[in-house]
Backbone as CSV, one residue per row, in Angstrom:
resi,resn,N_x,N_y,N_z,CA_x,CA_y,CA_z,C_x,C_y,C_z
1,MET,106.029,9.614,-51.130,104.587,9.718,-51.354,104.092,8.643,-52.313
2,LYS,104.866,8.348,-53.337,104.417,7.367,-54.312,104.224,5.984,-53.704
3,PRO,105.196,5.487,-52.885,104.978,4.184,-52.266,103.727,4.161,-51.399
4,ASN,103.490,5.277,-50.658,102.291,5.320,-49.816,101.034,5.277,-50.660
5,ASN,101.022,6.016,-51.778,99.861,6.000,-52.656,99.619,4.614,-53.228
6,LYS,100.715,3.963,-53.572,100.592,2.603,-54.119,100.057,1.654,-53.062
7,ARG,100.564,1.827,-51.819,100.110,0.969,-50.734,98.631,1.231,-50.416
8,ASN,98.255,2.523,-50.422,96.855,2.860,-50.184,95.959,2.313,-51.281
9,GLY,96.456,2.369,-52.531,95.679,1.825,-53.638,95.514,0.332,-53.519
10,SER,96.557,-0.357,-53.076,96.468,-1.805,-52.892,95.493,-2.152,-51.775
11,LEU,95.520,-1.375,-50.697,94.600,-1.607,-49.584,93.164,-1.362,-50.021
12,ARG,92.955,-0.287,-50.795,91.614,0.021,-51.274,91.100,-1.087,-52.187
13,ARG,91.963,-1.583,-53.045,91.577,-2.666,-53.955,91.287,-3.942,-53.181
14,TYR,92.104,-4.216,-52.165,91.908,-5.417,-51.350,90.560,-5.344,-50.611
15,LEU,90.258,-4.184,-50.036,88.977,-4.011,-49.340,87.808,-4.111,-50.310
16,HIS,87.987,-3.588,-51.522,86.927,-3.651,-52.522,86.610,-5.095,-52.889
17,GLU,87.634,-5.912,-53.025,87.419,-7.326,-53.354,86.660,-8.039,-52.242
18,ILE,86.988,-7.704,-50.994,86.329,-8.362,-49.867,84.885,-7.894,-49.715
19,ILE,84.678,-6.583,-49.810,83.362,-6.012,-49.515,82.391,-6.142,-50.678
20,PHE,82.865,-5.978,-51.901,81.972,-5.917,-53.046,81.941,-7.172,-53.907
21,GLU,83.005,-7.951,-53.889,83.063,-9.107,-54.783,82.662,-10.382,-54.051
22,ALA,81.607,-11.027,-54.547,81.149,-12.272,-53.937,81.775,-13.494,-54.598
23,ASP,82.630,-13.277,-55.610,83.252,-14.402,-56.309,84.499,-14.909,-55.586
24,THR,85.046,-14.103,-54.695,86.238,-14.509,-53.961,85.840,-15.162,-52.637
25,PRO,86.676,-16.075,-52.114,86.347,-16.720,-50.827,86.149,-15.723,-49.694
26,MET,87.038,-14.724,-49.593,86.913,-13.722,-48.544,85.662,-12.880,-48.730
27,GLY,85.374,-12.516,-49.985,84.186,-11.723,-50.260,82.914,-12.476,-49.942
28,ARG,82.891,-13.754,-50.285,81.716,-14.586,-50.001,81.520,-14.728,-48.493
29,ARG,82.621,-14.929,-47.773,82.549,-15.068,-46.319,82.069,-13.768,-45.674
30,PHE,82.575,-12.649,-46.174,82.169,-11.345,-45.642,80.670,-11.123,-45.845
31,ASP,80.170,-11.421,-47.048,78.754,-11.197,-47.335,77.853,-12.120,-46.517
32,LEU,78.302,-13.358,-46.297,77.507,-14.281,-45.484,77.393,-13.785,-44.039
33,ILE,78.512,-13.317,-43.486,78.493,-12.766,-42.125,77.592,-11.535,-42.076
34,LEU,77.675,-10.699,-43.118,76.851,-9.494,-43.175,75.368,-9.844,-43.227
35,LEU,75.011,-10.849,-44.019,73.609,-11.265,-44.105,73.098,-11.773,-42.765
36,ILE,73.931,-12.507,-42.043,73.530,-13.017,-40.728,73.280,-11.858,-39.773
37,LEU,74.181,-10.863,-39.769,74.023,-9.701,-38.898,72.768,-8.911,-39.253
38,ILE,72.517,-8.737,-40.550,71.325,-8.004,-40.985,70.060,-8.746,-40.550
39,SER,70.058,-10.074,-40.745,68.886,-10.876,-40.367,68.619,-10.793,-38.869
40,LEU,69.676,-10.877,-38.068,69.513,-10.779,-36.613,69.001,-9.395,-36.213
41,SER,69.515,-8.363,-36.871,69.085,-7.007,-36.568,67.607,-6.809,-36.892
42,VAL,67.165,-7.309,-38.036,65.759,-7.199,-38.417,64.881,-7.999,-37.459
43,LEU,65.349,-9.177,-37.075,64.599,-10.018,-36.134,64.402,-9.307,-34.798
44,ILE,65.432,-8.608,-34.335,65.340,-7.876,-33.065,64.284,-6.777,-33.148
45,VAL,64.248,-6.057,-34.285,63.253,-5.002,-34.457,61.847,-5.582,-34.414
46,VAL,61.654,-6.727,-35.067,60.335,-7.374,-35.088,59.937,-7.823,-33.686
47,LEU,60.858,-8.472,-32.969,60.553,-8.973,-31.628,60.314,-7.831,-30.649
48,GLU,61.038,-6.736,-30.833,60.908,-5.616,-29.898,59.541,-4.949,-29.977
49,SER,58.836,-5.139,-31.104,57.507,-4.550,-31.240,56.463,-5.296,-30.412
50,ILE,56.816,-6.500,-29.927,55.912,-7.267,-29.046,56.082,-6.736,-27.626
51,GLU,54.990,-6.324,-27.015,55.064,-5.591,-25.744,55.772,-6.377,-24.652
52,TRP,55.387,-7.647,-24.441,55.972,-8.394,-23.332,57.454,-8.702,-23.575
53,VAL,57.815,-8.881,-24.844,59.222,-9.113,-25.177,60.029,-7.840,-24.929
54,HIS,59.454,-6.703,-25.301,60.132,-5.428,-25.076,60.344,-5.154,-23.584
55,LEU,59.333,-5.471,-22.780,59.453,-5.247,-21.338,60.513,-6.155,-20.716
56,ALA,60.604,-7.388,-21.226,61.521,-8.360,-20.632,62.956,-8.198,-21.135
57,TYR,63.123,-7.870,-22.405,64.473,-7.856,-22.996,64.818,-6.525,-23.660
58,GLY,64.070,-5.468,-23.382,64.267,-4.184,-24.044,65.685,-3.661,-23.962
59,HIS,66.280,-3.638,-22.762,67.636,-3.114,-22.583,68.672,-3.959,-23.330
60,PHE,68.470,-5.263,-23.320,69.384,-6.163,-24.036,69.313,-5.915,-25.539
61,PHE,68.092,-5.722,-26.057,67.918,-5.467,-27.478,68.545,-4.129,-27.881
62,ILE,68.414,-3.127,-27.011,69.008,-1.824,-27.306,70.530,-1.932,-27.419
63,THR,71.126,-2.697,-26.511,72.583,-2.901,-26.558,72.988,-3.590,-27.854
64,LEU,72.245,-4.645,-28.219,72.553,-5.352,-29.460,72.388,-4.444,-30.671
65,GLU,71.345,-3.625,-30.648,71.082,-2.746,-31.777,72.208,-1.735,-31.969
66,TRP,72.750,-1.230,-30.879,73.865,-0.298,-30.986,75.125,-0.996,-31.494
67,ILE,75.306,-2.245,-31.093,76.453,-3.016,-31.602,76.328,-3.205,-33.111
68,PHE,75.116,-3.606,-33.554,74.880,-3.791,-34.985,75.083,-2.476,-35.739
69,THR,74.556,-1.393,-35.195,74.652,-0.100,-35.873,76.100,0.353,-36.008
70,ILE,76.882,0.168,-34.972,78.298,0.549,-35.038,79.030,-0.286,-36.089
71,LEU,78.744,-1.585,-36.112,79.372,-2.458,-37.114,78.966,-2.049,-38.528
72,PHE,77.683,-1.740,-38.722,77.207,-1.340,-40.045,77.750,0.034,-40.434
73,THR,77.967,0.895,-39.447,78.548,2.212,-39.724,79.991,2.058,-40.204
74,ILE,80.747,1.189,-39.533,82.126,0.919,-39.963,82.127,0.323,-41.368
75,GLU,81.214,-0.601,-41.598,81.122,-1.230,-42.919,80.815,-0.193,-43.996
76,TYR,79.866,0.719,-43.693,79.500,1.775,-44.658,80.698,2.669,-44.956
77,GLY,81.464,3.021,-43.915,82.662,3.832,-44.107,83.690,3.128,-44.968
78,LEU,83.863,1.823,-44.768,84.812,1.052,-45.572,84.351,0.943,-47.027
79,ARG,83.046,0.854,-47.230,82.525,0.826,-48.600,82.860,2.132,-49.324
80,LEU,82.652,3.252,-48.648,82.967,4.544,-49.254,84.469,4.665,-49.536
81,TYR,85.285,4.146,-48.624,86.739,4.240,-48.775,87.238,3.362,-49.927
82,SER,86.618,2.208,-50.124,87.141,1.235,-51.078,86.762,1.522,-52.526
83,VAL,85.802,2.412,-52.758,85.438,2.746,-54.142,86.157,4.014,-54.566
84,LYS,86.346,4.178,-55.858,87.093,5.326,-56.360,86.249,6.597,-56.413
85,LYS,84.921,6.414,-56.473,84.020,7.565,-56.477,82.980,7.378,-55.367
86,PRO,83.325,7.773,-54.140,82.430,7.554,-52.994,81.046,8.173,-53.171
87,LEU,80.979,9.366,-53.758,79.687,10.019,-53.938,78.795,9.224,-54.880
88,LYS,79.402,8.595,-55.869,78.639,7.784,-56.816,77.994,6.598,-56.103
89,TYR,78.765,5.971,-55.212,78.203,4.851,-54.452,77.172,5.337,-53.440
90,ALA,77.453,6.459,-52.779,76.551,6.964,-51.751,75.175,7.302,-52.307
91,THR,75.114,7.708,-53.586,73.839,8.074,-54.199,73.217,6.939,-55.005
92,SER,73.870,5.766,-55.017,73.292,4.608,-55.699,72.207,3.975,-54.829
93,PHE,71.479,3.013,-55.387,70.389,2.376,-54.636,70.898,1.724,-53.364
94,PHE,71.914,0.859,-53.497,72.436,0.166,-52.323,73.131,1.132,-51.368
95,GLY,73.754,2.175,-51.917,74.389,3.160,-51.053,73.377,3.873,-50.175
96,LEU,72.243,4.247,-50.744,71.193,4.909,-49.969,70.577,3.956,-48.952
97,VAL,70.386,2.691,-49.361,69.841,1.703,-48.433,70.789,1.486,-47.260
98,ASP,72.086,1.393,-47.553,73.079,1.203,-46.485,73.079,2.382,-45.516
99,LEU,72.922,3.591,-46.047,72.893,4.774,-45.190,71.615,4.814,-44.349
100,LEU,70.476,4.546,-44.987,69.200,4.572,-44.268,69.113,3.458,-43.229
101,ALA,69.941,2.419,-43.394,69.935,1.307,-42.448,70.578,1.666,-41.119
102,ILE,71.425,2.706,-41.107,72.112,3.055,-39.859,71.591,4.354,-39.240
103,LEU,70.954,5.212,-40.044,70.499,6.505,-39.526,69.420,6.402,-38.442
104,PRO,68.414,5.490,-38.570,67.347,5.466,-37.565,67.837,5.302,-36.132
105,THR,68.876,4.515,-35.909,69.384,4.325,-34.552,69.906,5.636,-33.979
106,TYR,70.622,6.400,-34.796,71.133,7.688,-34.340,69.997,8.699,-34.155
107,PHE,69.012,8.659,-35.058,67.855,9.544,-34.908,67.067,9.211,-33.653
108,GLY,67.127,7.915,-33.250,66.391,7.482,-32.069,66.838,8.189,-30.795
109,ILE,68.042,8.764,-30.809,68.532,9.511,-29.645,67.689,10.767,-29.428
110,PHE,67.248,11.360,-30.549,66.504,12.614,-30.475,65.000,12.421,-30.686
111,MET,64.623,11.384,-31.459,63.207,11.164,-31.762,62.831,9.740,-31.369
112,GLY,61.989,9.599,-30.392,61.568,8.276,-29.943,60.740,7.559,-30.986
113,GLY,60.969,6.262,-31.123,60.201,5.443,-32.061,60.813,5.345,-33.441
114,SER,61.741,6.240,-33.788,62.326,6.208,-35.137,63.197,4.981,-35.358
115,GLN,63.625,4.339,-34.255,64.475,3.155,-34.400,63.753,2.003,-35.091
116,HIS,62.409,2.042,-35.078,61.676,0.968,-35.750,61.822,1.043,-37.276
117,LEU,62.290,2.190,-37.770,62.541,2.317,-39.202,63.749,1.486,-39.628
118,ILE,64.438,0.916,-38.647,65.589,0.060,-38.948,65.165,-1.129,-39.807
119,ILE,63.873,-1.423,-39.831,63.367,-2.557,-40.615,63.754,-2.418,-42.082
120,ILE,64.135,-1.194,-42.503,64.558,-0.982,-43.883,65.825,-1.785,-44.200
121,ARG,66.515,-2.234,-43.146,67.700,-3.064,-43.368,67.366,-4.347,-44.122
122,ALA,66.104,-4.744,-44.079,65.712,-5.960,-44.793,66.009,-5.849,-46.283
123,LEU,66.010,-4.615,-46.815,66.322,-4.427,-48.228,67.740,-4.867,-48.561
124,ARG,68.610,-4.826,-47.566,70.000,-5.206,-47.807,70.128,-6.708,-48.067
125,LEU,69.091,-7.462,-47.720,69.129,-8.905,-47.945,69.038,-9.245,-49.431
126,ILE,68.751,-8.231,-50.263,68.733,-8.461,-51.707,70.084,-8.976,-52.187
127,ARG,71.118,-8.658,-51.431,72.467,-9.094,-51.820,72.607,-10.622,-51.824
128,VAL,71.618,-11.326,-51.291,71.689,-12.789,-51.276,71.795,-13.331,-52.694
129,PHE,71.218,-12.617,-53.692,71.282,-13.073,-55.080,72.715,-13.041,-55.598
130,ARG,73.489,-12.050,-55.130,74.879,-11.971,-55.544,75.722,-13.035,-54.859
131,ILE,75.473,-13.226,-53.576,76.317,-14.124,-52.793,76.237,-15.555,-53.291
132,PHE,75.039,-16.006,-53.598,74.858,-17.393,-54.019,74.865,-17.533,-55.533
133,LYS,75.406,-16.473,-56.211,75.606,-16.508,-57.664,74.332,-16.843,-58.422
134,MET,73.228,-16.263,-57.986,71.966,-16.463,-58.673,71.879,-15.469,-59.824
135,GLY,72.770,-15.633,-60.789,72.867,-14.692,-61.890,71.584,-14.564,-62.680
136,HIS,70.825,-15.665,-62.784,69.582,-15.591,-63.545,68.564,-14.692,-62.856
137,PHE,68.612,-14.613,-61.514,67.725,-13.700,-60.813,68.107,-12.255,-61.111
138,LEU,69.410,-11.977,-61.172,69.860,-10.633,-61.510,69.416,-10.270,-62.917
139,ARG,69.527,-11.228,-63.836,69.130,-10.962,-65.217,67.642,-10.693,-65.322
140,GLU,66.827,-11.505,-64.614,65.386,-11.299,-64.643,65.013,-9.964,-64.014
141,GLY,65.731,-9.582,-62.959,65.481,-8.282,-62.349,65.789,-7.149,-63.319
142,THR,66.859,-7.306,-64.096,67.208,-6.303,-65.099,66.123,-6.194,-66.157
143,ILE,65.554,-7.319,-66.556,64.488,-7.326,-67.562,63.252,-6.595,-67.046
144,ILE,62.888,-6.826,-65.781,61.717,-6.162,-65.201,61.924,-4.659,-65.146
145,ILE,63.112,-4.228,-64.691,63.404,-2.798,-64.603,63.372,-2.162,-65.993
146,ALA,63.959,-2.850,-66.979,63.966,-2.320,-68.345,62.549,-2.215,-68.894
147,ALA,61.714,-3.222,-68.596,60.326,-3.199,-69.069,59.549,-2.054,-68.437
148,LEU,59.785,-1.803,-67.160,59.109,-0.689,-66.488,59.525,0.654,-67.090
149,ARG,60.811,0.776,-67.409,61.287,2.026,-68.009,60.692,2.236,-69.394
150,ARG,60.626,1.166,-70.162,60.074,1.272,-71.512,58.575,1.527,-71.478
151,SER,57.914,1.141,-70.384,56.465,1.332,-70.261,56.101,2.657,-69.606
152,GLN,57.105,3.439,-69.226,56.857,4.639,-68.441,55.882,5.601,-69.111
153,ALA,56.069,5.862,-70.403,55.200,6.813,-71.100,53.759,6.304,-71.164
154,LYS,53.590,5.022,-71.488,52.246,4.457,-71.586,51.541,4.463,-70.235
155,ILE,52.280,4.086,-69.192,51.681,4.047,-67.859,51.326,5.458,-67.385
156,THR,52.170,6.443,-67.733,51.886,7.825,-67.353,50.588,8.308,-67.989
157,VAL,50.404,8.018,-69.282,49.170,8.393,-69.975,47.971,7.688,-69.347
158,PHE,48.138,6.401,-69.065,47.046,5.627,-68.476,46.675,6.156,-67.096
159,MET,47.686,6.442,-66.252,47.406,6.931,-64.906,46.748,8.310,-64.942
160,THR,47.128,9.143,-65.912,46.469,10.445,-66.066,44.990,10.263,-66.374
161,PHE,44.696,9.319,-67.267,43.301,9.018,-67.600,42.543,8.501,-66.382
162,VAL,43.183,7.651,-65.599,42.535,7.105,-64.397,42.234,8.213,-63.387
163,LEU,43.182,9.122,-63.193,42.968,10.226,-62.248,41.820,11.120,-62.690
164,LEU,41.724,11.395,-63.991,40.613,12.192,-64.505,39.283,11.469,-64.313
165,MET,39.293,10.137,-64.547,38.076,9.353,-64.383,37.632,9.338,-62.926
166,ILE,38.591,9.231,-61.997,38.268,9.252,-60.573,37.648,10.590,-60.180
167,LEU,38.202,11.663,-60.682,37.677,12.991,-60.372,36.256,13.171,-60.912
168,ILE,36.028,12.688,-62.133,34.697,12.817,-62.744,33.670,11.973,-62.001
169,PHE,34.007,10.697,-61.726,33.076,9.824,-61.019,32.808,10.337,-59.600
170,GLY,33.849,10.817,-58.938,33.661,11.350,-57.594,32.755,12.558,-57.580
171,SER,32.940,13.438,-58.560,32.101,14.638,-58.643,30.657,14.274,-58.968
172,LEU,30.464,13.316,-59.875,29.105,12.876,-60.207,28.412,12.273,-58.990
173,MET,29.158,11.469,-58.227,28.558,10.859,-57.040,28.214,11.918,-55.992
174,TYR,28.998,12.971,-55.917,28.685,14.061,-54.979,27.391,14.755,-55.381
175,VAL,27.205,14.937,-56.709,25.979,15.565,-57.202,24.763,14.674,-56.932
176,ILE,24.945,13.369,-57.124,23.832,12.429,-56.970,23.496,12.180,-55.506
177,GLU,24.516,11.949,-54.674,24.293,11.519,-53.293,24.428,12.653,-52.271
178,GLY,25.046,13.756,-52.677,25.382,14.796,-51.714,24.229,15.315,-50.881
179,GLY,23.041,15.448,-51.462,21.920,16.010,-50.719,21.275,15.055,-49.744
180,SER,21.331,13.749,-50.020,20.619,12.776,-49.193,21.516,11.840,-48.394
181,ASN,22.808,11.856,-48.682,23.722,10.918,-48.028,24.873,11.689,-47.393
182,PRO,24.930,11.706,-46.039,26.015,12.452,-45.370,27.411,11.896,-45.653
183,ASP,27.504,10.651,-46.154,28.822,10.088,-46.470,29.511,10.879,-47.584
184,PHE,28.721,11.405,-48.501,29.261,12.170,-49.626,29.063,13.670,-49.355
185,SER,29.729,14.153,-48.318,29.537,15.536,-47.868,30.313,16.544,-48.691
186,ASN,31.334,16.103,-49.420,32.118,17.008,-50.264,32.786,16.202,-51.372
187,ILE,33.364,16.917,-52.331,33.972,16.248,-53.488,35.222,15.454,-53.108
188,PRO,36.138,15.972,-52.263,37.302,15.147,-51.886,36.918,13.813,-51.262
189,ARG,35.878,13.811,-50.416,35.426,12.546,-49.810,34.817,11.633,-50.875
190,SER,34.131,12.224,-51.845,33.562,11.441,-52.945,34.660,10.880,-53.842
191,VAL,35.728,11.644,-54.032,36.877,11.160,-54.810,37.542,9.992,-54.089
192,TYR,37.639,10.085,-52.762,38.176,8.967,-51.975,37.338,7.709,-52.205
193,TRP,36.010,7.871,-52.210,35.133,6.722,-52.478,35.412,6.146,-53.861
194,ALA,35.616,7.045,-54.851,35.862,6.587,-56.219,37.164,5.790,-56.304
195,ILE,38.200,6.226,-55.578,39.479,5.509,-55.583,39.311,4.123,-54.980
196,VAL,38.631,4.043,-53.831,38.428,2.759,-53.158,37.601,1.820,-54.028
197,THR,36.599,2.355,-54.709,35.725,1.530,-55.549,36.429,1.097,-56.825
198,LEU,37.139,2.021,-57.462,37.811,1.704,-58.724,38.891,0.648,-58.538
199,THR,39.593,0.692,-57.423,40.643,-0.293,-57.153,40.093,-1.593,-56.595
200,THR,38.790,-1.706,-56.501,38.062,-2.900,-56.002,38.455,-3.265,-54.574
201,VAL,38.950,-2.277,-53.803,39.277,-2.536,-52.401,38.002,-2.687,-51.587
202,GLY,37.101,-1.718,-51.732,35.791,-1.803,-51.099,35.810,-1.846,-49.590
203,TYR,36.266,-0.767,-48.932,36.269,-0.729,-47.472,34.849,-0.769,-46.905
204,GLY,33.914,-0.161,-47.606,32.536,-0.153,-47.122,32.227,0.964,-46.153
205,ASP,33.202,1.867,-45.905,32.944,2.971,-44.979,32.084,4.057,-45.609
206,ILE,32.053,4.115,-46.953,31.197,5.057,-47.674,30.408,4.275,-48.719
207,THR,29.093,4.341,-48.663,28.263,3.586,-49.612,27.125,4.453,-50.132
208,PRO,26.799,4.334,-51.416,25.663,5.091,-51.972,24.331,4.461,-51.547
209,VAL,23.289,5.280,-51.452,21.972,4.784,-51.023,20.906,4.984,-52.086
210,THR,21.131,5.875,-53.025,20.132,6.112,-54.070,20.316,5.106,-55.203
211,PRO,19.250,4.759,-55.924,19.369,3.814,-57.048,20.368,4.280,-58.108
212,LEU,20.339,5.573,-58.442,21.265,6.077,-59.458,22.706,6.014,-58.959
213,GLY,22.896,6.308,-57.678,24.229,6.228,-57.098,24.757,4.807,-57.079
214,GLN,23.897,3.856,-56.792,24.303,2.453,-56.778,24.613,1.960,-58.188
215,LEU,23.863,2.481,-59.184,24.140,2.116,-60.575,25.507,2.649,-60.998
216,LEU,25.806,3.892,-60.626,27.110,4.474,-60.940,28.226,3.711,-60.227
217,SER,27.946,3.298,-59.003,28.925,2.531,-58.240,29.222,1.194,-58.908
218,ALA,28.178,0.516,-59.394,28.361,-0.772,-60.074,29.196,-0.604,-61.339
219,ALA,28.936,0.483,-62.081,29.700,0.741,-63.309,31.173,0.972,-62.989
220,LEU,31.420,1.684,-61.920,32.807,1.957,-61.541,33.515,0.690,-61.072
221,MET,32.795,-0.196,-60.380,33.381,-1.473,-59.937,33.820,-2.317,-61.135
222,ILE,32.942,-2.396,-62.145,33.263,-3.185,-63.337,34.455,-2.570,-64.068
223,THR,34.482,-1.250,-64.131,35.604,-0.560,-64.771,36.912,-0.851,-64.046
224,GLY,36.819,-1.059,-62.735,37.997,-1.317,-61.931,38.780,-2.533,-62.380
225,TYR,38.092,-3.568,-62.861,38.803,-4.765,-63.319,39.664,-4.453,-64.544
226,ALA,39.148,-3.596,-65.421,39.925,-3.209,-66.592,41.118,-2.352,-66.188
227,VAL,40.915,-1.514,-65.170,42.004,-0.653,-64.699,43.163,-1.484,-64.175
228,ILE,42.842,-2.575,-63.473,43.884,-3.453,-62.941,44.624,-4.181,-64.070
229,ALA,43.871,-4.565,-65.109,44.456,-5.378,-66.176,45.359,-4.586,-67.113
230,VAL,45.042,-3.326,-67.357,45.759,-2.556,-68.371,47.246,-2.387,-68.056
231,PRO,47.626,-1.835,-66.872,49.069,-1.681,-66.618,49.812,-3.002,-66.584
232,THR,49.140,-4.057,-66.102,49.775,-5.380,-66.099,50.081,-5.828,-67.520
233,GLY,49.119,-5.603,-68.433,49.322,-5.975,-69.828,50.416,-5.171,-70.495
234,ILE,50.504,-3.874,-70.147,51.527,-3.012,-70.736,52.923,-3.499,-70.369
235,VAL,53.136,-3.743,-69.072,54.453,-4.188,-68.607,54.767,-5.582,-69.127
236,SER,53.779,-6.477,-69.129,53.994,-7.851,-69.614,54.401,-7.857,-71.079
237,ALA,53.755,-7.011,-71.884,54.097,-6.941,-73.311,55.531,-6.471,-73.500
238,GLU,55.952,-5.494,-72.703,57.325,-5.003,-72.813,58.326,-6.067,-72.382
239,MET,57.963,-6.866,-71.383,58.859,-7.926,-70.932,59.010,-8.997,-72.000
240,VAL,57.917,-9.289,-72.702,57.973,-10.295,-73.767,58.814,-9.788,-74.930
241,ASN,58.672,-8.492,-75.235,59.396,-7.912,-76.372,60.859,-7.629,-76.062
242,TYR,61.173,-7.589,-74.776,62.556,-7.278,-74.389,63.466,-8.455,-74.749
243,LYS,64.525,-8.144,-75.444,65.449,-9.193,-75.870,66.333,-9.612,-74.717
244,LYS,66.159,-10.849,-74.274,66.944,-11.349,-73.152,68.356,-11.723,-73.610
245,LYS,69.322,-11.315,-72.810,70.703,-11.691,-73.087,70.979,-13.081,-72.532
246,LYS,71.687,-13.862,-73.294,71.965,-15.234,-72.888,73.134,-15.335,-71.917
247,GLU,73.993,-14.303,-71.898,75.171,-14.378,-71.046,74.781,-14.308,-69.573
248,GLU,75.452,-15.093,-68.773,75.242,-15.033,-67.328,75.852,-13.752,-66.777
249,LEU,75.207,-13.180,-65.789,75.723,-11.980,-65.164,76.653,-12.357,-64.022
250,SER,77.720,-11.569,-63.859,78.648,-11.800,-62.769,78.221,-10.985,-61.562
251,THR,78.890,-11.207,-60.448,78.603,-10.446,-59.237,79.579,-9.289,-59.070
252,GLN,80.352,-9.004,-60.112,81.384,-7.978,-60.019,80.769,-6.583,-59.956
253,VAL,81.344,-5.737,-59.115,80.890,-4.358,-58.942,81.960,-3.419,-59.467
254,CYS,81.569,-2.461,-60.276,82.525,-1.498,-60.833,83.056,-0.591,-59.727
255,GLU,84.360,-0.417,-59.696,84.977,0.440,-58.674,84.676,1.911,-58.907
256,HIS,84.318,2.272,-60.131,84.148,3.680,-60.481,82.710,4.156,-60.260
257,CYS,81.715,3.388,-60.735,80.322,3.836,-60.609,79.517,2.992,-59.622
258,SER,80.143,1.940,-59.069,79.518,1.088,-58.039,78.255,0.388,-58.531
259,ARG,78.185,0.108,-59.829,77.026,-0.606,-60.368,77.441,-2.025,-60.738
260,GLU,76.465,-2.933,-60.697,76.728,-4.330,-61.008,75.815,-4.784,-62.131
261,GLY,75.797,-6.109,-62.388,74.969,-6.636,-63.460,75.721,-6.765,-64.770
262,HIS,77.057,-6.959,-64.682,77.875,-7.084,-65.885,77.882,-8.533,-66.374
263,ASP,78.122,-8.705,-67.661,78.264,-10.051,-68.210,79.499,-10.704,-67.616
264,SER,79.475,-12.025,-67.554,80.564,-12.752,-66.898,81.903,-12.553,-67.592
265,ASP,81.901,-12.275,-68.910,83.153,-12.099,-69.634,83.452,-10.625,-69.938
266,ALA,82.725,-9.721,-69.272,82.904,-8.290,-69.543,84.235,-7.793,-68.987
267,GLN,84.911,-6.962,-69.762,86.167,-6.344,-69.333,85.966,-4.888,-68.947
268,TYR,84.924,-4.266,-69.496,84.638,-2.868,-69.210,83.218,-2.732,-68.657
269,CYS,83.031,-1.745,-67.816,81.717,-1.479,-67.240,80.767,-0.998,-68.331
270,LYS,79.592,-1.587,-68.426,78.653,-1.197,-69.481,77.884,0.072,-69.129
271,TYR,78.113,0.603,-67.930,77.433,1.825,-67.510,78.329,3.061,-67.644
272,CYS,79.593,2.943,-67.212,80.491,4.101,-67.261,81.660,3.900,-68.214
273,GLY,81.887,2.663,-68.698,82.930,2.409,-69.680,84.317,2.191,-69.097
274,GLU,84.450,2.247,-67.778,85.770,2.072,-67.154,86.159,0.602,-67.119
275,LEU,87.477,0.355,-67.031,87.982,-0.995,-66.961,87.578,-1.636,-65.630
276,LEU,87.044,-2.863,-65.711,86.571,-3.525,-64.490,87.713,-4.046,-63.641
277,ASN,88.700,-4.661,-64.256,89.832,-5.223,-63.515,91.078,-4.436,-63.853
278,GLU,91.465,-3.570,-62.949,92.665,-2.761,-63.179,93.856,-3.386,-62.486
């Protein structure tokens, strides 16, 4: 049993290096082939949405899509096998994306049209940053995520205030316009108008006709510019205050927690504390 366990461990480690590590020649080659397959699969979904292309090549595209799905299913199974904690990888961001990339084809057997959700495979192209060793992109992405997390409380308070303001403005517009303007027939419809106006989208499907209603509308439009600026300023300030690390990030993926973004000279995972190279 021990030799078999050792052999299985060596195979698992070998597969992990190929599938997860972009620093090795085999790993880089594997990821490049994977990116090509993903790109072709996404291209097929886009082309299939064109009616004349679907009529002319529909059956051919379906065959290709099943080939891609089977290959991606095998790849997903190998990813789960090669990590020490499969559930940890399966519930990670890339693990969920990999799973959602293959499910629509199988769902398409029972639900027509669900195969178009395969376009989610485009998210897997994010791995291009790892393959071409764009460590600075990984670092900048980490800074943005950290800034968003640090801004969470402020943004939550701000969004609560915005929702209350939308409800108040919508209700006021219903009181002002409700009797003379059929567009504002109820408060939910008036709240919808307030959202469209505050975000400066301005569909124009609902418009006030009374002078007081138009004055309130103008005030809400002007307020909308401040609403757009505030969350941007909050996140930008956190990004400026965030201390950037000078070390380049490696493309190494932890076998235990399946997370990446480690410093190039790191020996232990900064997320779970396990040894990176066993």
